[in-house]
Structure formats: C-alpha cells, structure tokens
C-alpha positions as CSV (number, residue, x, y, z in Angstrom):
1,X,36.0,-10.0,-8.9
2,X,34.5,-11.7,-5.8
3,X,31.6,-12.9,-7.9
4,X,33.9,-14.4,-10.5
5,X,35.8,-16.1,-8.0
6,X,32.8,-17.5,-6.3
7,X,31.3,-18.7,-9.7
8,X,34.7,-20.8,-10.3
9,X,34.9,-22.2,-6.7
10,X,31.2,-23.0,-6.2
11,X,31.2,-26.0,-8.8
12,X,34.4,-27.5,-7.1
13,X,32.8,-27.2,-3.6
14,X,29.8,-29.0,-4.9
15,X,31.7,-31.8,-6.3
16,X,33.7,-32.1,-3.1
17,X,30.4,-32.5,-1.2
18,X,28.9,-35.0,-3.6
19,X,32.1,-37.0,-3.3
20,X,32.1,-36.8,0.4
21,X,28.6,-37.9,0.7
22,X,29.1,-40.9,-1.8
23,X,32.2,-42.0,0.3
24,X,30.0,-42.0,3.5
25,X,27.3,-44.0,1.7
26,X,29.9,-46.6,0.5
27,X,31.4,-46.9,3.9
28,X,28.1,-47.3,5.6
29,X,27.1,-50.1,3.1
30,X,30.6,-51.8,3.6
31,X,30.0,-51.8,7.4
32,X,26.4,-53.2,7.0
33,X,27.8,-56.0,4.9
34,X,30.4,-56.7,7.7
35,X,27.8,-56.8,10.5
36,X,25.5,-59.0,8.3
37,X,28.3,-61.5,7.5
38,X,29.4,-61.7,11.2
39,X,25.7,-62.2,12.2
40,X,25.2,-65.0,9.7
41,X,28.4,-66.6,10.5
42,X,27.5,-66.6,14.4
43,X,24.1,-68.4,13.3
44,X,25.6,-70.9,11.1
45,X,28.5,-71.7,13.8
46,X,25.5,-72.3,16.2
47,X,24.0,-75.0,13.8
48,X,21.1,-72.9,12.2
49,X,19.6,-74.0,9.1
50,X,20.4,-72.1,5.9
51,X,17.1,-70.3,5.7
52,X,17.6,-69.1,9.3
53,X,21.2,-67.8,8.6
54,X,20.1,-66.0,5.5
55,X,17.3,-64.3,7.2
56,X,19.4,-63.1,10.3
57,X,22.1,-62.0,7.7
58,X,19.6,-60.3,5.4
59,X,18.2,-58.1,8.4
60,X,21.5,-56.4,8.8
61,X,22.6,-56.3,5.2
62,X,21.9,-53.6,2.6
63,X,18.7,-53.8,0.6
64,X,19.2,-56.3,-2.3
65,X,22.4,-58.0,-0.8
66,X,23.4,-61.4,-1.8
67,X,24.2,-64.0,0.9
68,X,26.2,-67.1,0.4
69,X,26.9,-69.7,2.9
70,X,29.8,-72.1,2.7
71,X,32.5,-74.0,4.6
72,X,33.2,-77.5,5.8
73,X,32.5,-79.7,8.7
74,X,34.5,-77.6,11.2
75,X,34.3,-74.1,9.7
76,X,31.4,-72.0,8.2
77,X,32.0,-68.9,6.0
78,X,29.3,-66.3,5.1
79,X,29.9,-63.7,2.4
80,X,27.2,-60.7,2.0
81,X,27.8,-58.6,-1.0
82,X,25.6,-55.8,-2.6
83,X,25.7,-53.3,-5.3
84,X,24.8,-49.8,-4.3
85,X,24.2,-46.5,-5.9
86,X,26.1,-44.0,-3.8
87,X,24.9,-40.7,-5.6
88,X,21.1,-41.8,-5.9
89,X,19.9,-41.9,-9.4
90,X,23.2,-41.3,-11.0
91,X,24.5,-44.4,-12.9
92,X,27.5,-44.9,-10.7
93,X,27.3,-48.3,-8.9
94,X,29.8,-49.6,-6.2
95,X,30.1,-53.4,-5.3
96,X,30.7,-53.9,-1.5
97,X,31.2,-57.4,0.2
98,X,32.3,-58.9,3.4
99,X,33.1,-62.4,4.6
100,X,33.0,-63.8,8.0
101,X,34.1,-67.2,9.1
102,X,33.4,-69.1,12.3
103,X,34.1,-72.4,13.9
104,X,31.3,-74.9,14.2
105,X,30.3,-75.5,17.8
106,X,30.6,-79.1,18.9
107,X,26.8,-79.3,19.6
108,X,25.9,-78.0,16.1
109,X,24.6,-80.4,13.6
110,X,25.7,-80.9,10.0
111,X,26.5,-78.1,7.6
112,X,23.3,-75.9,6.5
C-alpha cells in the first residue's frame, strides 16, 4: 500500500519542485531587469551617451535583454525587457521587464 501511495504522490512532488524552480528563475530575471534599468537610468541622468547607457545596463541585465532609452529634457527613462525560459529546454517562455526613471542632472548634456 505504501508503494502505491508513493507512486501517486511522487509525480505531484516533482511538479511542485519544477514549479518552485521556475518561480525562482523568473523572480531572479525580474530582479536583474530592475537592477539593469536602474543602472541605465542613473547613467543616462548623468548625461552618458546612449551606447554607454546600453552597455552599463546590459552588464546587469539577463542574457538577450532588450534595452530602450527614452525621456525628455528633464527626465530619462530606461526599460529593460527579456524573454526567459524558466524550465530550460521546455517550450515555456516568460517575458519580464522593468522601467526606471531619473531626473536629468543640471550639468548633464542633451538627451542621449
């Protein structure tokens, strides 16, 4: 009887474990996007050129992330988004993104 119960419960435990691992991977990628957007917004607010902002944000971003820089004369906005596969080779994809804004410093030049 114990063997039958184990045979029924084991797949459920494996699904719970896989779901937990996927959740950790998604949250980790989201946090990396937040950090990358914040780093890019800081650099853009200091007046760095677009290439430098993209490079700095790209270092903190998940692999394959897309970085968009926008804003106006007084404010900058950096958005980092990435498509991740939390369960490795399985065909499930999740889109994560984060946006950070910053006020352009008075000594900073024109928009990147």
